[in-house]
C-alpha positions in Angstrom: -35.2 -10.7 5.2 -33.8 -12.6 3.3 -34.7 -13.6 -0.6 -34.9 -17.4 -1.9 -32.9 -18.8 -4.6 -35.6 -19.7 -7.5 -37.7 -17.1 -6.6 -40.6 -16.1 -9.4 -40.6 -12.8 -10.9 -42.3 -10.6 -8.9 -43.1 -7.2 -10.3 -44.9 -5.7 -12.4 -43.9 -4.5 -16.1 -45.1 -0.8 -16.2 -43.3 2.7 -15.6 -41.9 4.2 -12.7 -44.7 5.8 -11.2 -44.5 6.3 -7.0 -47.9 6.2 -7.0 -48.8 2.7 -8.4 -48.3 0.4 -5.2 -48.3 -2.5 -7.8 -44.7 -1.7 -7.4 -43.5 -1.7 -3.8 -42.8 -5.8 -5.0 -39.0 -6.4 -4.1 -37.5 -7.2 -7.4 -36.9 -10.8 -7.7 -33.1 -10.2 -9.0 -32.0 -9.6 -5.4 -31.4 -13.2 -5.0 -28.5 -13.5 -2.2 -28.9 -10.1 -1.2 -30.1 -9.3 2.7 -33.3 -6.5 2.1 -34.9 -4.4 4.4 -38.1 -3.9 2.2 -38.8 -0.2 1.5 -42.8 0.4 2.0 -45.1 2.5 -0.4 -43.8 6.0 1.3 -40.6 4.9 0.9 -40.2 3.7 -2.1 -41.9 6.6 -3.3 -39.3 9.2 -1.7 -36.4 7.2 -2.9 -36.1 9.3 -6.5 -36.4 12.7 -4.6 -33.4 11.4 -1.8 -31.1 10.3 -4.2 -32.0 13.2 -6.4 -31.1 15.8 -3.8 -27.6 14.1 -2.6 -26.8 14.3 -6.0 -27.5 17.8 -6.4 -25.6 18.2 -3.4 -23.0 17.0 -4.1 -22.8 18.1 -7.9 -23.6 21.7 -7.0 -20.5 22.1 -4.2 -18.2 20.7 -7.6 -19.0 24.7 -9.4 -20.2 26.5 -6.6 -16.7 27.2 -5.5 -15.0 27.9 -8.7 -16.9 32.1 -9.2 -15.7 32.5 -5.1 -12.0 31.3 -5.3 -10.5 35.3 -5.8 -12.3 36.5 -2.9 -11.6 33.3 -0.6 -7.8 33.5 -1.4 -7.7 37.4 -0.4 -10.0 36.5 2.7 -7.1 34.0 3.5 -3.9 36.1 2.3 -2.9 33.6 -0.3 -2.5 34.6 -4.1 -5.5 32.9 -6.1 -2.9 29.9 -7.5 -2.6 28.4 -4.2 -6.3 27.9 -4.2 -5.9 25.3 -7.3 -5.1 22.8 -4.7 -8.6 23.5 -2.9 -9.9 22.3 -5.8 -8.0 19.2 -7.1 -8.0 17.7 -3.2 -11.8 17.3 -4.1 -11.6 15.4 -7.3 -8.5 13.7 -5.7 -10.5 12.8 -2.4 -13.4 11.6 -5.1 -10.9 9.4 -7.6 -9.0 7.4 -4.3 -12.7 6.2 -2.1 -14.9 6.2 -4.9 -13.8 2.3 -6.0 -14.4 1.1 -2.5 -18.4 2.1 -2.7 -19.7 -1.0 -3.5 -17.8 -3.0 -1.2 -18.7 -1.3 1.6 -22.3 -1.0 0.2 -22.2 -4.5 0.2 -20.4 -5.1 3.4 -22.1 -1.8 6.0 -25.6 -2.0 3.7 -26.7 0.6 1.4 -28.7 2.4 4.6 -26.2 2.9 6.5 -23.2 4.2 4.0 -25.3 6.4 2.1 -26.1 8.5 5.5 -22.7 8.3 6.1 -21.8 9.5 3.0 -24.2 12.7 3.7 -22.8 13.2 6.9 -19.7 13.3 6.4 -20.7 15.4 3.1 -22.4 18.2 6.2 -19.9 17.7 8.6 -16.8 18.5 6.0 -19.2 21.1 4.8 -18.8 23.0 7.2 -15.5 22.6 8.9 -14.9 24.1 5.2 -16.8 27.0 6.7 -15.0 27.4 9.5 -11.4 27.6 8.1 -9.1 29.8 9.0 -5.5 28.5 6.8 -5.9 27.3 2.9 -4.1 23.7 4.8 -7.6 23.0 6.7 -9.3 24.3 3.7 -7.9 21.4 2.2 -8.3 19.1 5.0 -12.0 19.7 4.8 -12.0 19.5 1.5 -10.7 16.2 1.1 -13.0 14.9 4.1 -16.0 16.9 1.9 -14.6 14.5 -1.0 -15.0 11.2 1.2 -18.8 11.7 1.4 -19.0 13.1 -1.6 -17.4 9.6 -3.5 -20.2 7.4 -1.1 -23.4 9.6 -2.1 -23.5 8.7 -6.7 -22.5 5.1 -7.0 -23.8 3.8 -3.4 -27.6 6.5 -4.2 -27.2 4.8 -8.6 -26.8 1.5 -5.9 -29.7 1.7 -4.4 -31.9 2.8 -7.0 -30.8 -0.2 -9.2 -31.7 -2.7 -6.4 -35.1 -1.3 -5.5 -36.4 -0.7 -9.1 -37.6 -3.3 -11.7 -35.4 -3.3 -15.5 -39.0 -1.8 -17.0 -38.9 1.5 -14.3 -35.2 1.9 -14.3 -34.9 4.4 -16.6 -37.9 6.4 -15.5 -36.0 6.0 -11.9 -32.5 6.9 -13.5 -33.5 9.8 -15.5 -35.0 11.5 -12.6 -32.2 11.1 -10.3 -29.7 12.3 -13.0 -31.3 15.7 -13.6 -29.4 17.4 -10.8 -26.3 16.3 -12.2 -27.1 18.9 -15.0 -28.8 21.1 -13.1 -26.2 21.2 -10.4 -23.5 22.9 -12.7 -25.8 25.1 -14.1 -26.8 26.7 -10.9 -23.2 26.6 -9.2 -21.6 29.6 -11.4 -24.6 31.9 -10.4 -25.1 30.6 -7.3 -21.7 31.1 -6.5 -21.0 34.1 -8.0 -24.6 35.6 -5.7 -23.0 34.5 -2.3 -20.0 36.9 -2.8 -21.5 39.5 -3.8 -24.3 39.6 -1.2 -22.8 37.3 0.8 -19.8 36.2 3.1 -18.2 34.0 0.8 -18.5 31.0 4.0 -22.3 30.8 3.2 -20.6 29.1 0.0 -20.3 26.0 2.3 -23.0 26.5 4.9 -25.4 26.3 2.2 -25.4 22.1 2.1 -26.0 22.4 6.2 -29.8 22.4 5.7 -29.8 20.1 2.7 -27.8 17.7 4.4 -29.4 17.1 7.4 -33.0 17.6 6.1 -31.8 14.5 4.1 -29.9 12.2 6.5 -33.1 12.5 8.2 -35.2 11.2 5.6 -32.8 8.7 3.9 -32.2 7.0 7.9 -36.1 6.9 7.3 -37.0 6.1 4.3 -33.9 4.9 2.4 -34.2 0.7 1.6 -31.2 -1.2 3.2 -29.7 -3.6 0.9 -26.6 -6.1 2.3 -24.6 -8.2 0.5 -22.4 -10.7 1.3 -19.2 -8.8 1.3 -15.5 -10.5 0.0 -12.4 -9.4 1.8 -12.0 -6.1 1.0 -8.4 -6.1 -1.4 -6.1 -3.7 0.0 -3.4 -4.2 -2.4 -5.7 -3.6 -5.5 -7.0 0.1 -2.9 -3.2 1.0 -3.1 -2.4 0.0 -6.3 -5.5 1.7 -7.7 -6.1 4.4 -5.5 -2.1 6.2 -5.9 -2.6 5.4 -9.6 -5.5 7.0 -9.8 -5.4 9.9 -6.7 -1.8 10.7 -9.3 -3.7 10.8 -12.2 -6.4 12.6 -11.5 -3.5 15.3 -9.4 -1.9 15.0 -13.2 -5.3 16.2 -14.8 -5.7 19.1 -12.2 -2.6 20.5 -12.6 -2.1 20.5 -16.6 -1.9 23.6 -18.8 -1.5 25.6 -15.0 2.7 25.8 -15.7 3.6 24.9 -11.7 5.3 22.0 -12.7 7.5 21.5 -16.2 6.9 19.2 -18.5 9.6 16.2 -17.9 7.7 16.6 -14.4 4.1 15.8 -15.8 5.8 13.5 -17.9 6.8 11.2 -14.9 4.6 11.2 -12.6 2.0 10.2 -15.8 4.1 7.1 -16.4 4.2 6.6 -12.7 0.1 6.4 -12.8 0.2 4.1 -16.1 2.7 2.1 -14.0 0.5 1.7 -10.8 -2.6 1.6 -12.8 -1.2 -1.2 -15.2 0.0 -3.0 -12.0 -3.4 -3.0 -10.8 -4.4 -4.8 -13.7 -2.0 -7.4 -13.4 -3.2 -8.2 -10.0 -6.7 -8.1 -10.8 -6.7 -11.2 -13.3 -5.2 -13.2 -10.3 -6.7 -12.1 -7.3 -9.4 -13.5 -6.2 -12.1 -10.7 -4.8 -10.3 -8.0 -6.9 -11.8 -4.4 -5.4 -12.3 -3.0 -8.9 -14.2 -6.2 -11.1 -13.1 -6.0 -14.3 -14.2 -8.9 -15.9 -17.5 -6.9 -16.6 -15.9 -5.7 -19.3 -16.8 -9.4 -21.0 -20.3 -8.1 -21.1 -21.0 -6.5 -24.1 -23.9 -3.9 -22.6 -21.6 -2.3 -19.3 -18.6 -2.3 -21.6 -20.4 -0.4 -24.5 -21.9 2.5 -21.6 -18.4 3.0 -20.0 -16.1 3.4 -22.6 -18.7 5.2 -24.6 -19.4 7.2 -21.3 -15.3 7.8 -21.3 -15.0 8.7 -24.9 -18.4 11.1 -25.2 -17.4 12.3 -21.6 -13.5 13.4 -23.3 -15.7 15.8 -25.6 -19.1 17.1 -23.9 -16.9 17.6 -20.8 -14.9 20.5 -21.8 -18.0 22.3 -22.4 -19.0 23.3 -18.8 -15.0 25.1 -19.3 -15.4 26.1 -22.7 -18.8 27.7 -22.9 -17.9 30.9 -19.8 -15.3 31.5 -22.1 -16.8 32.6 -24.8 -19.4 34.3 -23.0 -17.4 36.2 -20.4 -14.5 36.6 -22.1 -15.0 36.3 -25.8 -18.8 37.6 -26.0 -18.6 40.5 -22.6 -21.4 38.9 -20.5 -20.5 39.0 -17.1 -20.3 35.9 -14.7 -24.5 36.5 -13.6 -25.7 37.1 -17.5 -23.0 34.2 -18.7 -24.8 31.5 -15.8 -28.2 32.3 -16.9 -27.1 32.2 -20.7 -26.5 28.4 -19.0 -29.9 27.9 -17.3 -31.7 26.5 -20.6 -29.5 23.7 -20.5 -31.2 22.7 -17.0 -34.3 23.7 -18.1 -34.4 21.2 -20.9 -33.0 18.3 -18.7 -36.5 19.2 -16.4 -39.7 19.9 -18.5 -38.3 16.6 -21.1 -37.5 14.0 -18.2 -40.6 12.6 -19.1 -39.8 11.9 -23.1 -36.8 10.3 -22.7 -37.7 6.7 -21.5 -40.8 6.8 -24.4 -37.4 7.3 -26.7 -35.7 5.0 -25.3 -38.6 2.2 -25.6 -39.7 3.5 -29.3 -35.6 3.2 -31.0 -33.9 1.2 -28.4 -30.8 1.9 -26.7 -28.6 1.2 -30.2 -30.3 3.9 -32.0 -30.5 5.9 -29.3 -26.6 6.2 -28.7 -26.0 6.4 -32.2 -28.2 9.0 -33.4 -28.0 10.8 -30.6 -24.3 10.7 -30.0 -24.3 12.3 -33.7 -26.8 15.2 -32.9 -24.7 15.9 -29.6 -21.0 16.4 -31.9 -23.4 18.5 -34.6 -25.0 20.6 -31.2 -21.0 21.3 -30.4 -20.0 22.4 -33.7 -23.3 24.7 -34.1 -21.8 26.5 -31.3 -18.4 27.5 -32.7 -21.6 29.8 -35.1 -21.9 32.0 -32.2 -20.4 35.9 -32.1 -20.9 38.8 -31.5 -24.1 39.5 -33.2 -25.6 36.3 -32.3 -29.4 37.3 -31.2 -29.2 35.8 -27.7 -32.8 33.8 -29.1 -30.6 31.2 -30.7 -28.4 30.8 -28.1 -30.8 29.9 -25.6 -32.3 28.1 -28.1 -29.0 26.3 -28.6 -28.6 25.9 -24.7 -32.0 24.5 -24.5 -31.2 21.9 -27.5 -28.3 20.6 -26.1 -29.2 20.3 -22.7 -32.2 17.4 -23.9 -29.4 15.6 -26.0 -27.1 15.9 -23.0 -29.5 14.3 -21.0 -30.7 11.8 -22.9 -27.4 10.8 -23.7 -26.1 10.3 -19.9 -29.5 8.6 -19.0 -29.1 6.1 -21.6 -25.5 5.7 -20.7 -26.0 5.1 -16.6 -29.1 2.9 -17.1 -27.3 0.7 -20.2 -24.7 0.0 -17.4 -27.3 -2.4 -15.7 -29.0 -4.3 -18.4 -27.5 -7.4 -18.4 -25.9 -7.0 -15.1 -27.0 -9.3 -11.7 -27.8 -8.4 -8.7 -24.7 -9.3 -7.7 -22.4 -7.9 -9.3 -24.4 -4.2 -9.5 -21.9 -3.1 -6.6 -19.1 -3.3 -8.4 -20.6 -2.1 -11.7 -22.0 1.0 -10.1 -18.3 1.6 -8.6 -16.3 0.8 -12.3 -18.9 3.5 -13.5 -18.5 6.0 -11.3 -15.0 6.1 -11.2 -14.8 6.1 -14.9 -17.5 9.0 -15.2 -15.3 11.0 -12.5 -12.5 11.1 -14.3 -14.0 11.1 -17.7 -14.6 14.7 -16.4 -11.4 15.3 -15.5 -10.1 14.6 -18.8 -12.8 16.4 -20.5 -11.6 19.4 -18.7 -8.5 18.3 -20.0 -9.0 18.4 -22.7 -10.7 21.0 -22.4 -7.7 23.5 -21.3 -5.5 21.9 -23.6 -7.5 22.8 -27.0 -8.0 26.0 -25.7 -4.1 26.7 -24.6 -3.1 25.2 -28.3 -5.6 27.9 -30.0 -5.9 30.5 -27.3 -2.0 30.7 -26.2 -2.5 33.8 -24.3 -6.6 34.1 -22.9 -5.4 36.7 -20.7 -3.9 38.9 -23.1 -5.8 38.5 -26.5 -8.4 40.3 -28.2 -12.0 39.3 -28.0 -11.8 38.9 -31.0 -9.1 36.4 -31.4 -10.7 35.1 -28.4 -13.3 33.8 -30.2 -12.0 32.4 -33.0 -9.8 30.4 -30.7 -12.1 29.0 -28.8 -14.5 28.0 -31.9 -11.6 26.2 -33.5 -12.3 25.1 -29.8 -15.4 23.5 -30.3 -15.0 22.1 -33.8 -12.5 19.4 -32.2 -14.6 18.9 -29.2 -17.2 18.5 -31.6 -15.3 15.7 -34.0 -14.0 14.4 -30.2 -17.7 13.1 -30.1 -18.7 12.2 -33.6 -15.9 10.0 -33.6 -17.4 8.1 -29.8 -20.2 7.1 -32.0 -18.5 4.7 -33.2 -18.1 2.2 -29.5 -21.8 2.2 -30.1 -21.8 1.0 -33.2 -20.6 -2.1 -31.7 -24.0 -2.6 -29.8 -26.7 -4.6 -30.8 -29.8 -3.6 -31.8 -31.6 -5.7 -28.9 -29.0 -4.8 -26.9 -30.6 -4.0 -22.9 -34.3 -4.3 -24.1 -35.8 -5.5 -20.9 -34.6 -1.9 -19.5 -36.3 0.1 -22.7 -38.8 -1.9 -23.4 -38.3 -1.7 -26.7 -38.8 -4.9 -28.0 -42.7 -4.2 -26.2 -43.2 -1.7 -28.6 -42.4 -3.4 -31.0 -44.4 -6.5 -30.5 -47.5 -4.4 -29.6 -46.3 -1.9 -33.0 -46.9 -5.7 -34.5 
């Protein structure tokens, strides 16, 4: 059906509740968008469908790390060569995420999301039957092409299905797998390598992908907006620039390239990205609509997400190093100690919308970023004599506040975005998020290299001391990122957080 211009709001401003059939009305913001309206069951299943796809994609990014030595031995290559298997996936994400919004507008969210799951699942199958490292790298690129479409298109579908008042609950539910997957990845990878064949790491995606593909095709709403011509020059400039930058971040600190080569590649990537910025100003239909950064809430959410993840993004790399190399825990024990972060995100997910409604985006993002920075500093107190219960409690608290941070930033992106701008906003937010994760890991790697020059021949006590210094730096970076959110105004995002409505009732 085609929504009519001038339509009035037709959705109830109540909380996200799949059992409430009054929510089956399509949001009135879908002006000019071609819609296959979701029925009651489809609307109820949508958050689950998107969440399962997110889980599959986020799990895949970490489950492979534990199995690298085993796969390298099976393929008869040195472990260092496996870096290409890991980086090829990241490069593919960086290149294909920017066109996800255009693809969704051009071909419809259902077709693109289903194709993304199918491509990701097929790529997983090919990875599992790969007989040499070159085939594995090529299949990982194929996997990344599917994964690049899943996150932004899935998020875009949620944004277009639920009203602003429901968005926080829906997005907080969908965001949980992105936190759970990286926690389960190291444990799952270790268990599979220990008790099964390494190929099972890729085959685990097959039943999930096939079931998800069927359910998505049957129940995912299909939104299609009039698409502009694809910006091919912009795609070449931005895609090559962002891919080169991702590659530099991946090889940074690995000593596979000299400092001169690293600086040269970094300079080329900056030139390409700068050229894209100049091109985007003149292009009638740019690949990424940079004018969205004129919107204060969008600018704060995207830039704040980038700077916050510089500190938070390095923790999945630093914490296992502390637990395993410093404190002597096994990989499985280390993974179990990180599980409280995921448990906190799941058990307290319903609390987050209430906090945003009570405090508002500005208050939450400023105070919560400070709390996260302080919690990172608390990690620097964990040593050989630290009780396990304290480590578990620390992980639980960090998991809750991190989940609140991601939910707040991810929903603030769309607070003042029109429906016509939603696909472009999703592409930019997903691209920046992927790059910020790479920057976060690169920052952590730099700090570890700085404070622990030779982590392979360093005593445990020296390793712990160096990691503690890295925590100080990462915590300081996170605290400084609060300055970005200080530019928000008190009423920003109230239509999404329902903060003003709470204040009126309180008055």
